[in-house]
C-alpha positions as a Markdown table, in Angstrom:
| # | Residue | x | y | z |
|---|---|---|---|---|
| 1 | Unk | -22.1 | -50.1 | -6.2 |
| 2 | Unk | -18.6 | -49.2 | -7.3 |
| 3 | Unk | -18.4 | -46.6 | -4.6 |
| 4 | Unk | -19.2 | -49.1 | -1.9 |
| 5 | Unk | -16.5 | -51.4 | -3.2 |
| 6 | Unk | -14.0 | -48.6 | -3.2 |
| 7 | Unk | -15.0 | -47.7 | 0.4 |
| 8 | Unk | -14.5 | -51.3 | 1.5 |
| 9 | Unk | -11.1 | -51.3 | -0.1 |
| 10 | Unk | -10.2 | -48.0 | 1.6 |
| 11 | Unk | -9.4 | -46.1 | -1.6 |
| 12 | Unk | -11.8 | -43.2 | -0.8 |
| 13 | Unk | -10.4 | -42.8 | 2.7 |
| 14 | Unk | -6.9 | -42.5 | 1.4 |
| 15 | Unk | -7.9 | -39.6 | -0.9 |
| 16 | Unk | -9.5 | -37.8 | 2.0 |
| 17 | Unk | -6.3 | -38.1 | 4.1 |
| 18 | Unk | -4.3 | -36.6 | 1.2 |
| 19 | Unk | -6.5 | -33.5 | 1.2 |
| 20 | Unk | -6.2 | -33.1 | 5.0 |
| 21 | Unk | -2.4 | -33.2 | 4.7 |
| 22 | Unk | -2.5 | -30.2 | 2.3 |
| 23 | Unk | -4.6 | -28.2 | 4.8 |
| 24 | Unk | -2.3 | -29.1 | 7.7 |
| 25 | Unk | 0.7 | -27.9 | 5.7 |
| 26 | Unk | -0.9 | -24.5 | 5.1 |
| 27 | Unk | -1.8 | -24.3 | 8.7 |
| 28 | Unk | 1.8 | -25.1 | 9.6 |
| 29 | Unk | 3.1 | -22.0 | 7.7 |
| 30 | Unk | 0.6 | -19.8 | 9.6 |
| 31 | Unk | 2.4 | -20.8 | 12.8 |
| 32 | Unk | 5.8 | -19.9 | 11.5 |
| 33 | Unk | 6.9 | -16.3 | 12.1 |
| 34 | Unk | 7.4 | -14.1 | 9.1 |
| 35 | Unk | 10.6 | -12.2 | 8.3 |
| 36 | Unk | 12.0 | -9.5 | 10.6 |
| 37 | Unk | 12.1 | -5.9 | 9.5 |
| 38 | Unk | 15.7 | -6.2 | 8.3 |
| 39 | Unk | 14.9 | -9.6 | 6.6 |
| 40 | Unk | 12.0 | -8.2 | 4.8 |
| 41 | Unk | 14.0 | -5.2 | 3.5 |
| 42 | Unk | 16.8 | -7.6 | 2.3 |
| 43 | Unk | 14.2 | -9.9 | 0.6 |
| 44 | Unk | 12.7 | -7.0 | -1.3 |
| 45 | Unk | 16.0 | -5.4 | -2.2 |
| 46 | Unk | 17.4 | -8.7 | -3.5 |
| 47 | Unk | 14.3 | -9.2 | -5.7 |
| 48 | Unk | 14.7 | -5.7 | -7.0 |
| 49 | Unk | 18.2 | -6.5 | -8.1 |
| 50 | Unk | 17.3 | -9.9 | -9.7 |
| 51 | Unk | 14.4 | -8.3 | -11.6 |
| 52 | Unk | 16.7 | -5.4 | -12.8 |
| 53 | Unk | 14.4 | -2.6 | -11.5 |
| 54 | Unk | 15.6 | 1.0 | -11.2 |
| 55 | Unk | 17.9 | 1.5 | -8.2 |
| 56 | Unk | 15.9 | 4.5 | -7.1 |
| 57 | Unk | 13.2 | 2.1 | -5.9 |
| 58 | Unk | 15.6 | 0.9 | -3.1 |
| 59 | Unk | 15.0 | 4.2 | -1.3 |
| 60 | Unk | 11.3 | 3.4 | -0.9 |
| 61 | Unk | 11.7 | -0.2 | 0.4 |
| 62 | Unk | 12.4 | 0.8 | 4.0 |
| 63 | Unk | 9.5 | 3.3 | 4.0 |
| 64 | Unk | 7.1 | 0.7 | 2.6 |
| 65 | Unk | 8.1 | -2.1 | 5.0 |
| 66 | Unk | 7.7 | 0.3 | 7.9 |
| 67 | Unk | 4.3 | 1.3 | 6.6 |
| 68 | Unk | 3.2 | -2.3 | 6.5 |
| 69 | Unk | 4.5 | -2.9 | 10.0 |
| 70 | Unk | 2.6 | 0.1 | 11.3 |
| 71 | Unk | -0.6 | -1.2 | 9.5 |
| 72 | Unk | -0.4 | -4.7 | 11.0 |
| 73 | Unk | 1.8 | -4.1 | 14.0 |
| 74 | Unk | 4.2 | -6.7 | 12.6 |
| 75 | Unk | 4.8 | -8.5 | 9.3 |
| 76 | Unk | 2.7 | -11.5 | 10.3 |
| 77 | Unk | 3.2 | -15.2 | 9.7 |
| 78 | Unk | 5.1 | -16.7 | 6.8 |
| 79 | Unk | 1.9 | -17.4 | 4.9 |
| 80 | Unk | 0.7 | -13.9 | 5.7 |
| 81 | Unk | 3.9 | -12.4 | 4.4 |
| 82 | Unk | 3.7 | -14.4 | 1.2 |
| 83 | Unk | 0.1 | -13.8 | 0.5 |
| 84 | Unk | -0.7 | -10.2 | 1.6 |
| 85 | Unk | 2.3 | -8.1 | 2.8 |
| 86 | Unk | 4.9 | -8.8 | 0.2 |
| 87 | Unk | 2.5 | -8.5 | -2.8 |
| 88 | Unk | 1.2 | -5.2 | -1.3 |
| 89 | Unk | 4.8 | -3.9 | -1.1 |
| 90 | Unk | 5.5 | -5.0 | -4.7 |
| 91 | Unk | 2.3 | -3.3 | -5.9 |
| 92 | Unk | 3.3 | 0.0 | -4.4 |
| 93 | Unk | 6.9 | -0.4 | -5.8 |
| 94 | Unk | 5.6 | -1.1 | -9.3 |
| 95 | Unk | 3.4 | 2.0 | -9.1 |
| 96 | Unk | 6.4 | 4.1 | -8.1 |
| 97 | Unk | 8.4 | 2.6 | -11.0 |
| 98 | Unk | 5.6 | 3.5 | -13.4 |
| 99 | Unk | 5.5 | 7.1 | -12.0 |
| 100 | Unk | 9.3 | 7.3 | -12.3 |
| 101 | Unk | 9.3 | 6.1 | -15.9 |
| 102 | Unk | 6.6 | 8.6 | -16.9 |
| 103 | Unk | 8.5 | 11.5 | -15.3 |
| 104 | Unk | 11.7 | 10.4 | -16.8 |
| 105 | Unk | 10.1 | 10.5 | -20.3 |
| 106 | Unk | 8.5 | 13.9 | -19.6 |
| 107 | Unk | 11.8 | 15.5 | -18.6 |
| 108 | Unk | 14.2 | 13.8 | -20.9 |
């Protein structure tokens, strides 16, 4: 009975519209192009500097971005970059950092 009253007042329809707007916004970012090769390299290098990671990881950034481009033929849309490509690059960089730290402890 309360549900029928809310439907007559239009409250339930307003909530459905709000959910649709969120979906449309995510779809909007899938139509926006992702960063270029140089832009992706700059983004990753800037984040390396802000997170104070070893500088030797900068040498691998270009290689990893080129690897992702060869895998997908481009870096994808903005949402694709944020959800799949960038985390994949970070995962590989963090693995390289872990290997670097282990070797550093072994030799020094």
